[in-house]
C-alpha positions as CSV (number, residue, x, y, z in Angstrom):
1,M,0.0,0.0,0.0
2,A,2.8,2.4,0.8
3,L,4.3,1.7,-2.6
4,V,1.1,2.8,-4.4
5,I,0.9,6.0,-2.3
6,G,4.6,6.7,-3.0
7,L,4.0,6.2,-6.7
8,L,1.0,8.5,-6.7
9,T,2.9,11.2,-4.8
10,F,5.9,10.9,-7.2
11,S,3.6,11.1,-10.3
12,Q,1.8,14.2,-8.9
13,G,5.1,15.8,-8.1
14,R,6.4,15.3,-11.7
15,T,3.1,16.7,-13.1
16,I,3.5,19.9,-11.0
17,S,7.2,20.1,-12.0
18,R,6.3,19.8,-15.7
19,R,3.6,22.5,-15.4
20,D,6.1,24.8,-13.7
21,D,8.7,24.1,-16.4
22,F,6.1,24.9,-19.1
23,T,5.3,28.2,-17.4
24,V,8.9,29.2,-17.3
25,I,9.5,28.3,-20.9
26,A,6.3,30.1,-22.0
27,D,7.3,33.2,-20.1
28,R,10.8,33.2,-21.7
29,L,9.3,32.8,-25.1
30,E,6.9,35.7,-24.5
31,R,9.8,38.0,-23.5
32,Q,11.8,36.9,-26.5
33,L,8.9,37.6,-28.8
34,A,8.3,41.1,-27.4
35,D,12.1,41.8,-27.9
36,E,11.9,40.6,-31.4
37,R,8.9,42.7,-32.2
38,R,10.6,45.8,-30.8
39,Q,13.6,45.2,-32.9
40,R,11.5,44.6,-36.1
41,R,9.7,47.9,-35.5
42,L,13.0,49.7,-35.2
43,L,14.4,48.1,-38.3
44,T,11.2,48.9,-40.2
45,S,11.4,52.5,-39.2
46,Y,15.1,52.7,-40.3
47,V,14.3,51.2,-43.7
48,L,11.4,53.5,-44.2
49,D,13.6,56.5,-43.3
50,L,16.2,55.4,-45.8
51,R,13.7,54.9,-48.5
52,R,12.3,58.4,-47.9
53,W,15.8,59.9,-48.1
54,G,16.5,57.8,-51.2
55,R,13.4,59.2,-53.0
56,R,14.8,62.7,-52.6
57,I,18.0,61.9,-54.4
58,A,18.0,62.0,-58.2
59,P,19.7,59.1,-60.0
60,N,22.2,61.5,-61.5
61,D,23.1,63.4,-58.3
62,D,26.9,63.6,-58.0
63,P,28.2,63.6,-55.4
64,I,25.4,62.0,-53.3
65,P,24.2,64.6,-50.8
66,E,24.6,63.9,-47.1
67,P,21.6,62.5,-45.3
68,P,19.5,64.9,-43.3
69,S,20.5,65.3,-39.7
70,E,17.2,63.8,-38.4
71,L,18.0,60.5,-40.2
72,D,19.9,58.5,-37.6
73,L,22.1,56.1,-39.5
74,T,24.1,54.8,-36.5
75,P,22.5,51.3,-36.6
76,W,23.8,51.0,-40.2
77,G,27.3,52.1,-39.4
């Protein structure tokens, strides 16, 4: 009888442990997803800023004018 009770207790402990592991993994994935979304938003804004600046430049401009001061190109440098 003690063996059956011991097995049930062990089984329940493993179930709770798995549930806790799943919660930890899910929380970590949510944080990583939020970070990735933030990075994608920044990258998209930089690309759009570069496209806007590129539209102002004529194909035959020589030399190419410096980018405007409000265009932050430090992520690309």
